[in-house]
Backbone as a ProteinNet text record, in pm:
[ID]
protein_1_A
[PRIMARY]
MRKKLSSTDGTVIIETSMVLVMFIFVILFIYGLFSIISAQNQMTHALIQSSRSLSLDPYLTEHVDSIAEADTFWSGLGSMVLDLARLSNDKHFSSSDDWYKGTGDSGLAKDRFVGYLAGGSESAANEKLNNLGVVDGLDGVKFNMVISGEDMTITMKYELQFWFDALEVGKIPMKQSITTRMWK
[TERTIARY]
15975	16030.2	15923.7	15941.6	15843.5	15880.4	15774.2	15794.2	15753.7	15831.2	15802.9	15705.2	15600.1	15501.4	15559.8	15536.3	15584.1	15474.1	15507.9	15409.8	15300.7	15329.5	15227.8	15119.3	15150.9	15049.9	14942.7	14980.7	14884.2	14798.8	14857.4	14782.7	14677.6	14709	14614.2	14496	14522	14414.1	14323.1	14378.1	14297.7	14216.5	14280.4	14208.5	14095.9	14121.8	14019.4	13901.4	13928.7	13818.3	13736.1	13800.6	13726.4	13642.2	13697	13625.4	13510.2	13532.6	13428.2	13310	13335.6	13227.8	13151.1	13223.8	13156.2	13074.5	13126.5	13056.1	12925.3	12930.2	12808.9	12706.3	12749.1	12656.1	12593.5	12671.1	12618.1	12514.6	12542.8	12447.7	12318.4	12329.9	12210.4	12131.3	12201.5	12133.9	12058.2	12120.6	12054.4	11933.1	11947.1	11833.4	11719.7	11753.1	11652.2	11581.1	11654.7	11592.8	11497	11538.6	11449.9	11325.2	11338.7	11223.1	11125.7	11177.5	11092.4	11022	11093.9	11033.2	10924.1	10949.4	10849.1	10725.4	10745.4	10632.7	10551.8	10619.5	10550.1	10470.7	10526.8	10455.8	10329.7	10338.2	10220.7	10114	10154.8	10059.1	9994	10072.4	10019.6	9922.4	9955.4	9866.7	9731.1	9732.8	9606.9	9528.8	9597.6	9531.1	9467.3	9536.6	9482.1	9358.7	9367.2	9252.3	9133.9	9160.3	9054.2	8986.6	9067.2	9014.2	8929.1	8976.6	8899.1	8766.9	8772	8650.7	8551	8600.6	8511.6	8453.3	8528.8	8479	8364.8	8350.3	8240.9	8111.2	8118.9	7999.3	7886.1	7914.1	7804	7730.5	7804.4	7741	7653.7	7707.8	7631.6	7506.5	7517.5	7403.2	7297.5	7339.2	7245.4	7187.1	7264.9	7223.8	7195.5	7226.8	7202.5	7082.5	6984.3	6866	6904.8	6854.8	6887.8	6763	6769.7	6658.5	6639.4	6742.6	6734.3	6639.9	6615.1	6523.7	6379.5	6291.7	6150.4	6087.6	6003.5	5928.6	6019	6137.2	6228.3	6267.6	6272.7	6322.5	6423.5	6510.3	6614.5	6555.5	6611.2	6563.3	6632.5	6739	6809.3	6910.4	6971.8	7068.5	7191.7	7236.2	7352.7	7328.9	7211.6	7178.6	7173.2	7119.8	7109.5	7248.7	7338.5	7472.4	7547.3	7543.7	7612.8	7552.8	7420.6	7354.9	7386.6	7382.1	7413.6	7558.8	7648.5	7790	7808.6	7740.2	7754.1	7691.3	7575.8	7509.2	7587.2	7665.6	7741.7	7872.4	7915.5	8038.5	8009.6	8113.9	8098.7	8147.3	8156.4	8192.8	8331.7	8412.4	8549.5	8559.2	8449.4	8458.1	8350.1	8237.7	8137.2	8039.9	7966.7	7869.4	7749.8	7631.9	7511.4	7459.2	7530.3	7491.6	7528.6	7471.5	7506.6	7606	7712.9	7816.2	7881	7880.7	7949.2	7879.4	7759.7	7688.7	7737.6	7819.2	7875.5	8013	8093.4	8227.7	8334	8295.6	8391.2	8384.6	8421.5	8417.4	8551.1	8636.6	8769.8	8763	8660.9	8644.2	8615.2	8538	8508.9	8635.2	8717.4	8844.7	8934.2	8935.3	9015.6	8961.3	8829	8769.2	8803.8	8793.3	8823.2	8971.5	9057.7	9201.6	9232.8	9169.2	9187.6	9141.7	9033.2	8983.4	9083.8	9145.4	9238.5	9379.6	9413	9545.1	9547.6	9439.9	9443.1	9312	9233.7	9111.5	9000.3	9007.8	8900.6	8925.2	9031.9	9062.3	9151.2	9098.9	9177.7	9299.1	9286.6	9402	9511	9470.3	9568.9	9632.1	9552.5	9606.9	9705.4	9670.2	9758.6	9890.3	9882	10002.8	10088	10023.1	10097.1	10165.1	10094.7	10153.4	10270.8	10257.3	10369.9	10489.1	10464.1	10573.2	10638.1	10558.9	10613.7	10694	10678.7	10751.4	10670.8	10538.2	10453.6	10442.1	10479.3	10476.5	10331.8	10306.8	10176	10076.9	10122.8	10035.2	9919	9799.9	9680.6	9642.3	9668.7	9638.3	9729.5	9845.1	9938.7	9912	9814.1	9781.1	9660.4	9675.1	9567.6	9516.5	9385	9321.4	9244.3	9239.2	9157	9096.2	8964	8895.3	8824.2	8844.4	8779.5	8710.8	8581.7	8507.9	8485.1	8528.3	8513.5	8456.1	8327.5	8261.8	8257.8	8318	8322.5	8453.1	8541.8	8671.2	8673.7	8739.7	8758.3	8908.3	8957.7	9098.9	9112.3	9192.9	9221.7	9368.8	9395.4	9531.9	9559.1	9673.8	9712.1	9847.1	9853.8	9978.5	10017.2	10145.8	10197.3	10347	10405.8	10550.7	10603.6	10715.6	10783.4	10906.9	10923.9	11042.9	11149	11265.3	11374.1	11412.9	11434.9	11458.7	11581	11690.8	11814.1	11833.1	11791	11791.2	11862.2	11993.4	12071.3	12052.1	12029.7	12015.6	11870	11776.5	11632.5	11591.5	11639.2	11602.2	11548.2	11523.2	11489.4	11341.9	11260.1	11119	11104.9	11048.5	11037.8	10890.7	10853.5	10713.1	10678.3	10562.7	10516.3	10379.2	10355	10224.1	10197.1	10083.9	10046.3	9904.2	9882.2	9749.4	9715.7	9587.1	9538.8	9405.9	9389.6	9265	9202.6	9072.7	9000.3	8871.4	8837.8	8708.5	8602.1	8494.5	8388.8	8292.2	8244.1	8148.6	8011	7948.4	7812.7	7717.2
11699.8	11568.7	11464.7	11357	11251.1	11161	11131.3	11042.1	10901.8	10807.2	10670.1	10609.5	10545.7	10481.6	10354.5	10338.6	10215.7	10110.6	9992	9882.7	9900.1	9972.4	9994.8	10090.5	10182.7	10274.8	10198.6	10102.9	10021.8	9936	9887.1	9806.3	9889.4	10011.3	10100.5	10129	10150.2	10176.8	10055	9937.5	9814.5	9790.9	9806.9	9788	9890.2	10012.7	10117.8	10087.4	10044	10013.4	9894.5	9795.1	9680.3	9721.1	9799.1	9842.8	9934.7	10020.8	10111.9	10035.3	9933.5	9851.9	9780	9722.3	9654.8	9754.4	9873.3	9977.1	10014.9	10029.6	10063.6	9951.5	9825.5	9713.5	9710.9	9739.4	9743.4	9855	9972	10083.3	10046.7	9984.7	9942.4	9836.8	9745.1	9642.3	9705.3	9799.5	9867.3	9945.7	10014.1	10086.9	9990.3	9874.8	9773.4	9724.2	9703.6	9661.3	9767.5	9894.1	10001.3	10009.2	9982.2	9981.3	9869.9	9754.2	9641.8	9673.5	9731.3	9768.1	9872.1	9969.1	10071.9	10010	9921	9854.9	9773.5	9700.8	9621.5	9710	9822.2	9914.2	9968.8	10005.8	10058.8	9951.8	9831.6	9720.9	9690	9687.2	9659.3	9767.3	9892.6	10002.2	9990.3	9964.1	9948.3	9826.6	9718.3	9599.4	9627.1	9698.5	9732.8	9821.1	9923.1	10011.8	9935.6	9845.9	9764.6	9677.3	9615.3	9528.7	9607.2	9723.4	9806.5	9849.7	9887.5	9930.6	9815.6	9698.1	9582.1	9541.6	9560.6	9520.5	9610.3	9729	9819.9	9792.1	9724.2	9698.4	9628.8	9525.6	9462.4	9559.8	9644.9	9741.2	9839.1	9890.3	9986.1	9922.6	9799.2	9731.3	9695.4	9651.4	9602.6	9713.1	9818.3	9914.9	10056.5	10085.9	10220.8	10213.6	10296.5	10300.4	10355	10288.3	10330.6	10372.6	10484.1	10533.7	10446.8	10371	10285.5	10167.5	10132.1	10022.2	10070.9	9983.8	10020.7	10051.1	10152.3	10191.7	10223.6	10276.7	10311	10457.3	10523.4	10659.8	10667.8	10765.7	10775.6	10800.1	10730.9	10747.5	10863.7	10914	11025.9	11085.9	11192.7	11263.2	11176.4	11098.6	11011.9	10909.8	10847.3	10750	10817.1	10939.1	11009.7	11038.9	11088.9	11124	10998.1	10892.2	10768.8	10707.6	10711.5	10653.4	10732.4	10862.8	10943.5	10925.6	10916	10894.3	10757.5	10657.8	10523.3	10512.1	10576.4	10569.8	10643.3	10744.9	10820.2	10751.3	10652.3	10579.2	10467.2	10421.7	10307.9	10180.9	10072.9	9943	9941.4	10041.7	10043.3	10093.2	10145.5	10202.2	10154.1	10105.3	10050	9963.1	9881.4	9792	9779.4	9784	9766.9	9624	9536.3	9394.8	9325.1	9209	9130	9019.7	9057.8	8965.1	8893.8	8953.1	8901.1	8779.4	8747.5	8629.2	8501.1	8513.1	8396.3	8362.6	8299.6	8260.4	8360.6	8460.4	8563	8583.7	8701.7	8737.2	8799.8	8722.1	8770.3	8884.7	8885.4	8995	9125.9	9119.8	9240.6	9291.6	9200.7	9241	9308.7	9257.2	9317.7	9456.2	9470.8	9601.2	9703.7	9663.2	9754.4	9790.4	9693.8	9718.2	9821.9	9808.5	9904	10043	10048.1	10175.2	10246.1	10173.5	10236.7	10250.9	10176.1	10190.1	10304.4	10315.3	10412.2	10487.6	10500.3	10580.1	10517	10388.5	10318.8	10296.4	10348	10331.1	10208.5	10108.5	9986.6	10012.4	10101.5	10130.5	10202.4	10294.6	10362.8	10264.9	10172.3	10070.9	9980.6	9942.5	9857.1	9928.7	10056.6	10134.5	10149.3	10175.8	10191.7	10060.7	9949.3	9820	9786.3	9818.5	9795.8	9881.8	10006.8	10094.4	10045.3	9980	9925.5	9797.9	9738.8	9616.3	9490.3	9501.5	9383.3	9315.5	9188.4	9113.7	9101.3	9136.9	9133.5	9234.4	9330.2	9435.7	9381.9	9433.6	9395.7	9250.4	9199.5	9058.7	8963.5	9011.9	8928.4	8921.5	8999.4	8998.6	8907.8	8806.9	8710.8	8731.9	8743.9	8769.1	8646.2	8628.1	8524.2	8582.4	8574.4	8625.8	8509.9	8496.7	8392.2	8457.6	8424.9	8474.6	8356.9	8373.2	8269.6	8333.7	8314.9	8377.8	8527.9	8600.5	8746.2	8797	8706.8	8746	8729.9	8822.7	8818.6	8822.5	8728	8723.7	8742.1	8839.3	8862.7	8830.8	8745.9	8709.3	8756.6	8815.8	8869.4	8807.3	8748	8688.9	8758.5	8786.8	8849.9	8829.2	8866	8859	8998.4	9032.8	9158.9	9131.2	9209.9	9200.8	9291.9	9235.2	9315.9	9420.8	9543.5	9656.8	9636.5	9595.3	9573.3	9422.9	9369.6	9225.4	9191.7	9187.4	9164.1	9023	8926.2	8787.3	8741.6	8830.1	8803.1	8685.3	8683.3	8580.9	8643.8	8773.5	8846.5	8858.9	8758.3	8762.3	8708.6	8791.3	8755.9	8731.1	8609.5	8583.8	8648.5	8714.5	8782.7	8728.5	8724	8683.7	8768.4	8838	8921.7	8885.9	8874.8	8844.5	8942.9	8971.6	9056.4	8999.3	8994.3	8948.8	9065.6	9085.8	9197.3	9146.5	9199.5	9168	9251.6	9187	9257.8	9320.7	9440.1	9511.8	9458	9399.8	9347.4	9405.3
10296.2	10284.9	10314.5	10253.9	10269.1	10384.3	10460.7	10574.5	10531.2	10562.9	10525.1	10626	10574.3	10661.7	10720.3	10846.6	10909.4	10903.7	10937.9	10933.5	11038.2	11143.8	11247.6	11199.1	11110.7	11058	10980	10901.4	10825.5	10916.6	11023.7	11118.9	11189.8	11222.6	11289.5	11197.1	11071.2	10974.9	10961.7	10952.7	10940.5	11067.5	11183.8	11310.5	11326	11288.2	11298.4	11207	11086.3	10994.3	11043.6	11103.2	11156.1	11277.3	11366.9	11486	11446.9	11349.7	11303.7	11245.3	11166.5	11109.2	11220.2	11316.2	11427.9	11510.1	11532.3	11607.2	11535.9	11404.7	11327.9	11340	11331.9	11347.4	11486.9	11588.5	11725.3	11739.1	11683.7	11689.2	11615.4	11497.7	11423.4	11499.7	11566.6	11646.3	11763	11831.5	11944.4	11895.2	11782	11724.6	11691.1	11637.3	11606.6	11731.5	11839.8	11965.4	12018.5	12012.3	12056.7	11968.7	11840.3	11750.7	11788.9	11823.1	11864	11995.9	12089.6	12217.8	12197.4	12112.2	12082.7	12016.6	11922	11855.2	11954.9	12041.5	12142	12237.3	12276.1	12364.8	12299.2	12172.5	12103.4	12086.3	12054.2	12040.1	12175.4	12280.9	12414.5	12458.6	12432.4	12470.7	12400.3	12270.7	12196.4	12246.7	12282.5	12334.9	12470.6	12557.6	12689.6	12675.1	12589.3	12569.7	12510	12417.4	12357.9	12462.8	12545.9	12650.8	12750.6	12791	12884.5	12822	12696.7	12628	12615.3	12577	12564.5	12699	12806.4	12938.4	12986.1	12928.5	12965.7	12890.7	12777.3	12696.3	12772.7	12854.4	12927.9	13019.5	13088.7	13178.1	13099.2	12990.6	12910.6	12850.6	12807.6	12746.5	12850.4	12966.5	13067.6	13156	13184.8	13287	13237.8	13112.9	13060.7	12966.8	12994.8	12909.2	12773.1	12667.5	12532.4	12458.3	12392	12312.4	12188.2	12151.6	12033.5	12056.1	12180.4	12209.9	12201.2	12163	12148.1	12284.4	12289.2	12408.9	12528.8	12503.9	12612.7	12599.7	12713.2	12716.2	12829.2	12824.8	12925.4	13063.6	13161.3	13298.2	13368.9	13309.1	13370.4	13275.6	13320.2	13238.4	13208.4	13306.2	13286	13177.2	13178	13074.2	12937.2	12933.1	12806.3	12749.1	12831.7	12784.2	12737.9	12818.1	12780.3	12654.3	12642.5	12526.2	12399.7	12407.2	12289.1	12246.7	12342.6	12309.6	12245.3	12296.4	12241.5	12103.7	12082.5	11952.5	11844.5	11884.3	11785.6	11747.1	11824.7	11793.6	11695.3	11629.8	11541.3	11611.7	11536.8	11593.8	11655.5	11624.8	11675.8	11820	11874.9	12009	12105	12056.8	12147.4	12069	12143	12081.5	12174.2	12116	12197.2	12189.1	12120.4	12113.5	12243.6	12264.7	12383.5	12346.9	12280.6	12237.8	12355.3	12471.3	12590.2	12649	12601.9	12653.1	12588	12485.2	12418.2	12474	12390.5	12433.3	12392.1	12314.2	12271	12121.4	12077.1	11935.9	11898.4	11832.6	11797.2	11696.9	11610.2	11514.9	11584.4	11691.7	11769.9	11838.9	11887.6	11949.8	11846.5	11724.3	11617.6	11582.2	11570.6	11540.8	11648.3	11773.2	11883.3	11883.6	11853.3	11845.1	11737.1	11621	11511.2	11555.3	11631.8	11680.8	11769	11859	11952.1	11896.5	11793.8	11732.8	11631.3	11552	11440.9	11423.3	11527.9	11519.1	11439	11411.2	11341.4	11193.5	11139.4	10997.9	10979.2	10907.9	10887.5	10799.5	10702	10616.5	10696.9	10785.3	10870.7	10968.4	11022.5	11114.2	11040.7	10919	10839.8	10810.2	10773.8	10746.7	10872.9	10986.3	11111.4	11151.5	11137.4	11172	11080.3	10951.6	10860.2	10898.5	10938.6	10982.2	11111.4	11196.6	11321.1	11297.5	11178.5	11147.4	11169	11182.5	11198.3	11062	11056.9	10931.8	10882.7	10758.5	10691.5	10748.9	10825.9	10877	10958.9	10933.4	11009.9	10985.9	10865.7	10837.1	10914.2	10956.7	11030.6	11180.2	11228.3	11371	11391.2	11473	11500.6	11642.2	11653.3	11782.4	11826.8	11957.3	12018.1	12145.3	12155.1	12273.6	12341.3	12471.7	12549.9	12669.4	12687.7	12803.1	12896.5	13020	13120.2	13246.3	13268.4	13382.2	13363.1	13456.3	13446.7	13387.1	13350.2	13295	13144.2	13079.2	12934.9	12908.7	12829.5	12793.9	12644.3	12605.5	12464.2	12442.8	12344.8	12310	12167.6	12149.1	12019.4	11981.6	11861.3	11812.4	11681.7	11667.7	11547.3	11540.7	11429.6	11413.5	11383.7	11446	11418.8	11335	11230.6	11147.1	11206.9	11236.6	11291.9	11188.9	11234.6	11145.4	11057	11116	11040.6	11028.1	10914.5	10895.9	10764.9	10768.9	10648	10592.8	10679.9	10636	10625	10650.3	10644	10732.6	10853.6	10951.1	11078.5	11075.5	11196.7	11227.1	11196.9	11234.6	11376.5	11462.7	11603.9	11636.4	11675.5	11711.5	11845.4	11848	11968.7	12006.5	12137	12188.3	12311.7	12309.3	12422.2	12462.9	12591.4	12644.3	12754.1	12764	12872.4	12919.8	13049.7	13110.9	13184.5	13158.1	13215.6	13278.1	13392.8	13456.5	13387.3	13342.9	13272.4	13371.9	13340.3	13423.3	13393	13492.9	13470.3	13569.2
[MASK]
++++++++++++++++++++++++++++++++++++++++++++++++++++++++++++++++++++++++++++++++++++++++++++++++++++++++++++++++++++++++++++++++++++++++++++++++++++++++++++++++++++++++++++++++++++++++

């Protein structure tokens, strides 16, 4: 026999469908927030590593004997190991220039950031930044380096695209700064 549906049965179906849609939106919003937090953590980690690496360059340039300099030979085993490691790296991990005597080099900060974010490959860094939701990838990240006395401050500005952005208004401006004491 057929049971007749009451008016309350239809109300339950409508309420359930509305709550289910809201629940899905809340889950997508939470997932988007976790994605932004994860992206920020990865960007911050690469910035911290870049800053630490750049802060060591003055010490290595001033106090470690380099075979690359004319009429110089290593004064000890420590200088030899550090010099060989530095000479084998590219611009993404160390520099033997005295860039630190100026006011700062934002291009060097970007190179070092690429090194610690993606192993020195700009295309891999660009792909990773796009996957993280950074607007315009590597081109969308702006660096500023300021040297003041013994302190170096690197500031990084970028925009993150919210993962679930139905109305295309979810660009979040980010600014991260780190100050590091340089080894001299």
